[in-house]
N, C-alpha and C positions, 0 to 999 in steps of 0.2 A: 886156232882160236884159243886164246887163254884169257878169259874174262872173269876169273876168280868168283865163280858161283852164278854168274849171269848167263851161263851157257844154255841152260834149260829154257829160259825165256827167249833168248836169242834164237835158238833152234825152232821154237814154236813159231816165232815171227817169220823166220826164213821159210819154214814149211808152208806158210800161208801165201807166199809169193811164188814167182816163177824163176827166181834167181838160181835155184839149184840145177836147173836144166843146162846151165852154162858152167857149172862147177865140176871139174874132173876129179878132184880129190879134196877131202876135208880132214884136216888134222886138228884135234882138239884135246884139251885137258878137261875132264869132267869131274865134278865133285858130287858125292853122294852124302847126304846128311848122316851124321853119326847115328847109328842104330835106326835107320829109317823105318817108318811105318809101312805096312803092306800097301796102303793107298799111295804113298809116295813112290814106292818101288814100281807100282803099276804105272804111275804117271811117267817115270823115267823110261820104262820099257816101251810104253806107247809112243813116246817121242822117237826113240831109236828105231822102233818098228816102222814108223812112218817114213824114216830115212830109207829103210830097206825097200819099202813099197815104191819109192822113187828110183830104185835101181842101185842104190848105194850098198856096198858090201864091206863088212869089216875086214880090213886087210891085215891090220896089226893092232895089238893092244898090249899094254904093260901096266903094272901097278906102279904108281909113283910112291916110292918108299921114303920120301922125305919125312923125317921124324915127326914133324908137327901134323902130318896127315894120317897118323895112325891112332886108333882107339882100341881099348882093351875089350876082349870078349872072353868067355870062359875057356875057349880053346887056344888062346894066345892073343893075337892082335890082328886087326883088319885095317886096310887103307880105305880112306874115303876119297881118294884122288887117283884117277886113272888117265893114262895117255892113250888116245885112240886115233886110228887112221882109217878112214873109209875111202873106197874108190867108187866112182860112178861107172857102173858096168855099161851104161848106155854109150860110153865113148870107146869101148873095146871094139877092136876089129873082129867082127863075127866070122870073117872068112879065113882067119889064121887058125892053124891047128894048135 
């Protein structure tokens, strides 16, 4: 999913439906506002936590270092764009070691 900032609303809508029960893996680019407020960070965390409550586990993530996705902070720079992959553990074979 690469929807340039609409991922948070999209995730909220998907979480209200049953479609995730049929999704084995979810790969997405997420954007965090530059210097987000604590309330906004809590909103982002809540959405990702709801994914985990549905059985999704973060399998991989990386910072998107594209130059326009960086902003300055006192200790250097931060990205506000990340690539994340979640797997749905409900599809894992529980009988395998």
